[in-house]
C-alpha positions, 0 to 999 in steps of 0.5 A, spaced: 792 763 483 798 768 485 796 774 489 797 778 483 792 774 478 787 775 485 787 783 485 787 783 477 780 779 478 777 782 483 779 788 479 775 785 475 769 784 478 769 790 482 769 795 476 763 789 473 759 791 478 760 799 478 758 799 470 752 794 472 750 799 477 751 805 473 747 801 467 742 799 472 741 807 474 741 809 467 735 804 464 731 807 470 732 813 469 734 815 476 740 819 473 739 826 477 741 823 484 747 822 488 748 815 487 749 817 479 754 822 480 759 818 484 758 812 480 759 816 474 765 820 477 769 813 479 767 810 473 770 816 468 776 816 473 777 809 471 776 810 464 781 816 464 787 813 468 786 806 464 785 810 457 790 815 458 794 818 452 801 820 455 805 824 451 
């Protein structure tokens, strides 16, 4: 495995972890705290960056 493959794998694992954390907070109803706000912001920014429409 080269460095690029390792980084992609690590990035995917980190993204999956962030989504899992966000999901768990939603399922348990903990959407009004700082942890949810922080995870929501990070996930949203990554989605915007990944799927941004370029003009």
